[in-house]
C-alpha positions as CSV (number, residue, x, y, z in Angstrom):
1,M,-35.2,12.9,-36.6
2,K,-31.4,13.4,-36.3
3,K,-29.5,10.7,-34.4
4,I,-26.8,11.4,-31.9
5,I,-24.4,8.8,-30.6
6,Y,-22.6,9.9,-27.4
7,T,-19.5,7.9,-26.3
8,V,-18.0,7.4,-22.8
9,T,-15.6,4.9,-21.2
10,N,-17.6,4.4,-18.1
11,D,-20.5,2.0,-17.7
12,L,-23.2,4.7,-18.0
13,T,-25.2,4.0,-14.8
14,Y,-23.8,6.8,-12.6
15,D,-22.8,9.4,-15.3
16,R,-25.3,12.0,-14.2
17,R,-24.1,14.7,-16.7
18,M,-24.6,12.4,-19.6
19,I,-28.0,11.2,-18.4
20,R,-29.1,14.8,-18.1
21,I,-27.7,15.7,-21.6
22,C,-29.2,12.6,-23.3
23,N,-32.6,13.3,-21.7
24,A,-32.4,16.9,-22.8
25,M,-31.5,16.0,-26.4
26,V,-34.4,13.6,-26.6
27,S,-36.8,16.3,-25.4
28,F,-35.4,18.5,-28.3
29,G,-36.5,15.8,-30.8
30,Y,-33.2,13.9,-31.3
31,D,-32.8,10.1,-31.4
32,V,-30.1,9.5,-28.8
33,L,-27.8,6.5,-28.1
34,L,-25.3,6.6,-25.2
35,V,-22.4,4.1,-25.7
36,G,-20.2,3.1,-22.8
37,R,-18.3,0.2,-21.3
38,E,-19.4,-3.1,-19.8
39,L,-17.7,-4.1,-16.6
40,N,-18.1,-7.2,-14.4
41,T,-19.8,-4.9,-11.8
42,S,-22.2,-3.3,-14.3
43,V,-25.8,-3.4,-13.2
44,S,-28.8,-3.6,-15.5
45,F,-29.7,-0.5,-17.5
46,K,-32.2,1.8,-15.8
47,D,-35.1,2.7,-18.1
48,E,-34.4,5.9,-19.9
49,V,-35.9,7.8,-22.8
50,F,-32.6,7.4,-24.7
51,K,-31.0,4.2,-25.9
52,Q,-28.0,2.6,-24.2
53,K,-25.3,0.3,-25.3
54,R,-22.2,-1.1,-23.5
55,L,-19.1,-2.5,-25.3
56,K,-17.3,-5.4,-23.6
57,C,-13.5,-5.3,-23.5
58,F,-10.9,-7.9,-22.7
59,F,-8.6,-5.3,-21.1
60,N,-10.0,-3.1,-18.3
61,K,-7.3,-0.5,-17.6
62,G,-4.2,1.1,-19.0
63,V,-3.0,1.7,-22.6
64,M,-4.4,-1.6,-23.8
65,F,-7.9,-0.8,-22.6
66,Y,-8.0,2.6,-24.3
67,A,-6.6,1.1,-27.5
68,E,-9.1,-1.8,-27.5
69,F,-12.1,0.3,-26.5
70,N,-11.4,2.8,-29.3
71,I,-11.0,0.1,-31.9
72,R,-14.3,-1.5,-30.8
73,L,-16.0,1.8,-30.6
74,L,-14.8,2.8,-34.1
75,L,-16.1,-0.5,-35.6
76,F,-19.4,0.0,-33.8
77,L,-19.7,3.6,-35.1
78,L,-18.9,2.8,-38.7
79,F,-21.9,0.5,-38.9
80,Q,-24.4,2.9,-37.3
81,K,-26.7,5.4,-38.8
82,V,-25.7,8.6,-37.2
83,D,-25.8,12.4,-37.8
84,I,-23.9,13.7,-34.8
85,I,-21.1,11.8,-33.0
86,G,-20.3,12.9,-29.5
87,S,-16.9,12.4,-27.9
88,I,-16.9,12.7,-24.2
89,D,-13.3,13.7,-23.1
90,D,-10.1,12.7,-24.9
91,D,-10.5,9.0,-24.2
92,T,-13.1,8.4,-27.0
93,L,-11.9,11.2,-29.3
94,T,-9.7,8.9,-31.5
95,A,-12.6,6.6,-32.5
96,C,-15.1,9.5,-32.8
97,G,-12.7,11.6,-34.8
98,I,-11.9,8.8,-37.3
99,A,-15.6,7.9,-37.6
100,K,-16.4,11.6,-38.3
101,L,-13.9,11.8,-41.1
102,I,-15.0,8.5,-42.7
103,K,-18.7,9.1,-42.4
104,R,-18.5,12.9,-42.9
105,K,-20.8,13.6,-39.9
106,K,-20.8,16.3,-37.3
107,L,-18.4,15.8,-34.3
108,V,-19.2,17.2,-30.8
109,F,-16.6,17.3,-28.1
110,D,-17.7,17.5,-24.4
111,S,-14.8,17.8,-22.0
112,H,-15.8,16.9,-18.4
113,E,-12.4,18.0,-17.2
114,Y,-9.1,19.4,-18.4
115,F,-8.1,15.9,-19.5
116,S,-4.4,16.3,-20.0
117,E,-4.0,17.8,-16.5
118,V,-6.0,15.3,-14.5
119,P,-4.2,14.0,-11.3
120,E,-3.7,10.6,-12.9
121,L,-1.5,12.1,-15.6
122,V,0.6,14.5,-13.4
123,G,4.2,13.5,-13.8
124,K,3.5,11.0,-16.6
125,N,4.8,13.1,-19.4
126,R,5.0,10.4,-22.1
127,I,1.4,9.4,-21.6
128,K,0.3,13.0,-21.4
129,K,2.0,13.7,-24.8
130,V,-0.1,10.9,-26.4
131,W,-3.3,12.5,-25.2
132,L,-2.2,15.9,-26.3
133,F,-1.3,14.5,-29.7
134,I,-4.8,13.0,-30.0
135,E,-6.3,16.3,-29.1
136,K,-4.2,18.2,-31.6
137,V,-5.0,15.8,-34.5
138,F,-8.8,15.7,-34.0
139,M,-9.7,19.1,-32.4
140,E,-9.6,20.9,-35.7
141,H,-12.3,18.5,-37.0
142,V,-14.7,19.3,-34.0
143,D,-17.9,21.1,-35.1
144,L,-19.1,21.9,-31.6
145,A,-17.2,22.0,-28.3
146,Y,-18.2,22.6,-24.7
147,T,-17.0,21.9,-21.2
148,V,-18.0,22.2,-17.5
149,S,-16.4,25.6,-16.5
150,T,-15.5,28.9,-18.1
151,S,-11.8,28.5,-17.0
152,I,-11.4,25.2,-18.9
153,A,-13.3,26.6,-21.9
154,D,-11.0,29.6,-22.1
155,I,-7.9,27.4,-22.1
156,Y,-9.2,25.0,-24.8
157,A,-10.4,28.0,-27.0
158,K,-7.0,29.7,-26.8
159,K,-5.1,26.4,-27.4
160,Y,-7.0,25.2,-30.4
161,Q,-8.5,28.5,-31.7
162,I,-12.0,27.2,-31.8
163,P,-15.1,28.4,-29.9
164,F,-15.5,26.5,-26.6
165,Y,-18.8,26.9,-24.7
166,T,-19.7,26.2,-21.0
167,I,-22.4,23.8,-20.0
168,M,-22.2,23.6,-16.2
169,N,-23.0,20.4,-14.2
170,C,-26.1,21.8,-12.6
171,P,-28.9,19.4,-11.5
172,E,-32.6,19.5,-12.2
173,K,-34.5,21.9,-10.1
174,F,-35.5,20.2,-6.8
175,E,-39.2,20.6,-6.2
176,G,-39.4,18.7,-2.9
177,E,-39.4,20.0,0.7
178,R,-36.1,21.2,2.1
179,K,-35.7,20.6,5.8
180,D,-33.6,22.5,8.4
181,N,-30.8,20.0,9.0
182,F,-28.6,22.0,11.3
183,L,-29.3,19.6,14.2
184,N,-28.6,16.5,12.1
185,K,-24.9,17.0,12.2
186,I,-24.3,15.0,9.1
187,I,-21.5,15.7,6.6
188,I,-21.9,14.3,3.2
189,Y,-19.4,13.6,0.3
190,Q,-20.9,12.4,-2.9
191,G,-18.9,11.4,-5.9
192,A,-16.0,9.2,-7.1
193,L,-13.6,7.9,-4.4
194,N,-10.6,8.8,-6.5
195,L,-7.1,10.3,-6.1
196,G,-7.1,13.8,-4.7
197,R,-10.7,14.2,-3.5
198,G,-9.7,15.2,0.0
199,L,-11.2,12.2,1.6
200,E,-8.1,11.0,3.4
201,E,-7.8,14.5,5.0
202,L,-11.6,14.5,5.7
203,I,-11.4,11.1,7.5
204,E,-8.5,12.4,9.6
205,A,-10.4,15.6,10.4
206,M,-13.3,13.6,11.8
207,K,-11.3,13.0,14.9
208,D,-12.0,16.6,15.9
209,V,-15.5,16.9,14.5
210,D,-18.6,15.9,16.5
211,A,-20.7,14.7,13.6
212,T,-21.4,11.8,11.3
213,L,-19.7,11.5,7.9
214,W,-21.5,9.9,5.0
215,I,-19.3,8.9,2.0
216,V,-21.5,8.2,-1.1
217,G,-19.9,6.6,-4.2
218,E,-17.1,4.2,-5.2
219,G,-13.8,4.6,-7.1
220,D,-10.2,3.6,-7.4
221,H,-9.5,4.4,-3.8
222,S,-12.6,2.7,-2.2
223,H,-10.6,-0.1,-0.5
224,E,-7.9,2.2,0.8
225,L,-10.4,4.7,2.2
226,R,-12.4,2.0,4.0
227,E,-9.2,0.6,5.4
228,L,-8.1,4.0,6.7
229,A,-11.5,4.7,8.3
230,S,-11.7,1.2,9.9
231,Q,-8.3,1.9,11.7
232,K,-9.7,5.0,13.5
233,L,-11.1,4.9,17.0
234,Y,-13.9,7.1,15.7
235,A,-14.7,4.7,12.8
236,H,-18.3,4.5,14.0
237,K,-18.7,8.1,12.8
238,I,-17.9,7.3,9.2
239,I,-20.4,5.5,7.0
240,F,-19.7,4.3,3.4
241,H,-23.0,4.1,1.4
242,G,-21.4,2.8,-1.8
243,Y,-23.0,3.6,-5.1
244,I,-26.4,5.2,-5.0
245,Q,-28.6,5.4,-8.1
246,P,-28.7,9.0,-9.4
247,N,-32.5,9.2,-9.0
248,L,-32.2,8.2,-5.3
249,L,-29.2,10.4,-4.4
250,N,-31.3,13.5,-3.4
251,I,-33.2,11.4,-0.9
252,L,-29.9,10.8,1.0
253,T,-28.2,14.1,0.4
254,Q,-31.1,16.3,1.6
255,Q,-30.7,14.8,5.1
256,A,-27.2,16.2,5.4
257,T,-26.2,19.4,7.2
258,V,-23.0,20.2,5.3
259,G,-21.7,19.1,1.8
260,F,-18.0,18.4,1.3
261,N,-16.2,19.4,-1.9
262,V,-12.5,19.9,-1.1
263,L,-9.8,18.8,-3.5
264,Q,-6.1,18.4,-3.2
265,D,-4.2,20.7,-5.4
266,L,-3.1,18.0,-7.9
267,G,-2.9,19.9,-11.1
268,I,-4.7,22.4,-13.3
269,S,-7.7,20.2,-14.0
270,Y,-8.7,20.2,-10.3
271,Q,-7.9,23.9,-10.0
272,L,-10.4,24.7,-12.7
273,S,-13.1,22.2,-11.8
274,L,-16.7,22.8,-11.2
275,S,-18.3,19.6,-9.9
276,N,-21.8,18.1,-9.9
277,K,-21.8,17.9,-6.1
278,F,-21.2,21.6,-5.7
279,F,-24.4,22.4,-7.5
280,D,-26.3,19.5,-5.9
281,Y,-25.6,21.0,-2.5
282,I,-26.8,24.4,-3.6
283,Q,-30.0,23.0,-5.1
284,L,-30.9,21.2,-1.9
285,H,-30.0,24.3,0.2
286,I,-27.1,22.6,1.9
287,P,-24.2,24.9,2.7
288,S,-20.9,23.4,1.6
289,L,-17.2,23.3,2.3
290,S,-15.3,23.8,-0.9
291,S,-11.8,24.2,-2.3
292,D,-10.5,27.8,-2.6
293,F,-10.1,27.2,-6.4
294,I,-11.0,29.9,-9.0
295,E,-14.4,28.6,-10.1
296,Y,-15.7,27.8,-6.6
297,K,-14.2,31.1,-5.2
298,H,-16.0,33.1,-7.9
299,I,-19.4,31.6,-7.0
300,I,-19.0,31.5,-3.2
301,D,-17.7,35.1,-3.1
302,K,-20.7,36.3,-5.1
303,H,-23.5,34.0,-3.8
304,K,-22.3,33.0,-0.3
305,V,-23.4,29.4,-0.6
306,G,-20.7,28.0,1.7
307,I,-17.1,28.6,2.8
308,M,-13.7,27.6,1.5
309,C,-10.7,25.9,3.0
310,K,-7.4,24.3,2.2
311,C,-7.1,20.5,1.8
312,D,-5.6,20.0,5.2
313,S,-7.1,17.9,8.0
314,K,-6.8,20.7,10.6
315,D,-8.3,23.4,8.3
316,I,-11.1,21.0,7.3
317,A,-11.9,20.2,10.9
318,S,-11.9,23.9,11.9
319,S,-14.1,24.9,8.9
320,L,-16.6,22.0,9.5
321,N,-16.9,22.9,13.1
322,L,-17.7,26.5,12.1
323,L,-20.5,25.3,9.8
324,L,-21.8,22.8,12.2
325,N,-21.9,25.0,15.3
326,D,-22.5,28.6,14.3
327,A,-26.3,28.6,13.9
328,T,-26.4,32.2,12.7
329,L,-23.8,31.6,9.9
330,Y,-25.5,28.4,8.9
331,K,-28.9,30.0,8.6
332,K,-27.4,32.8,6.4
333,L,-25.6,30.4,4.1
334,K,-28.7,28.2,3.8
335,S,-30.8,31.2,2.8
336,E,-28.2,32.2,0.2
337,C,-28.3,28.6,-1.2
338,A,-32.1,29.0,-1.6
339,I,-31.5,32.2,-3.7
340,A,-28.7,30.6,-5.8
341,S,-30.7,27.5,-6.4
342,E,-33.0,29.6,-8.7
343,L,-29.9,30.5,-10.8
344,F,-27.9,27.2,-11.0
345,Y,-30.2,24.5,-12.3
346,W,-30.3,22.3,-15.3
347,G,-33.2,24.1,-17.0
348,Q,-30.8,27.1,-17.6
349,E,-28.0,24.9,-19.0
350,K,-30.4,22.9,-21.1
351,L,-31.5,26.0,-23.0
352,K,-27.9,26.8,-23.7
353,L,-27.4,23.2,-25.0
354,K,-30.4,23.5,-27.3
355,T,-29.1,26.7,-28.8
356,L,-25.7,25.2,-29.5
357,Y,-27.1,22.2,-31.3
358,E,-29.5,24.2,-33.4
359,K,-26.4,26.0,-34.9
360,L,-24.8,22.7,-36.0
């Protein structure tokens, strides 16, 4: 049985992509260990068929954190029996790349975003150059590479002259009952509460929307968003649910009328994104409001699973009111979601993943 060690810098619990991938690889006969980071807020591991490990760091952010984590990760990897080392994004690539060269094992690179162009690096040219240098040094040693969207795959393939495949963030097929939620008038956002997720604009838009907003998740901007919402006269319409375990998320989401997936235009990574939540909404037959970015536009134009708008509070309000009040449009979009849910689900992506690893 071949052993795979996947490496991330989060605390594992809410990384739904990696949970899906690790479960898939176990089902294919691999011994899988997912290594992440221990935080003061980390909860106990949920029972999974794959093994889990967290590394405790003294530093928790910035350059010192990434340096410390990669040193600790490298030392950990060097003393592990492993056949395939999986680096998830650039932030574990240094440790994984060095471990691959020393141990002469296979190196897999899974990019969850176009890392050097994430909003947090926009305008930070010196830091960006460091990450690009790390990519350049280790990408030529990668044996298998894949990412979340065709647009990002094409850029990486052209830049580094290696094959880059697409494994989309589709959820497991939902087998439960889908209800008609048109009368619920609930808007849901699920995901990280981070820079550029359109949440400030969404909160402002709620002034002109007769509905309830559920915000599910936490992140760097959790405190600021709660403060913003609390200052509004319509604060009672905005509910923060915090972190929800991935296996319980569908229970909440399937009650919603509309899914929210609008990003600020804060760089190329967001422009080329294709998120978990977009496919979650499709799988639960919930029409969504999404950014008019290339990957979302391609799917929405073809499959009519929602509508698009700019990341502007007035445009968001107008678009939400259309979805919430036009029963004929809503019924049509919901019907299209039902059709698309048979195309965009993890079973399809899982088979692609199996084929890729069989070639290693």
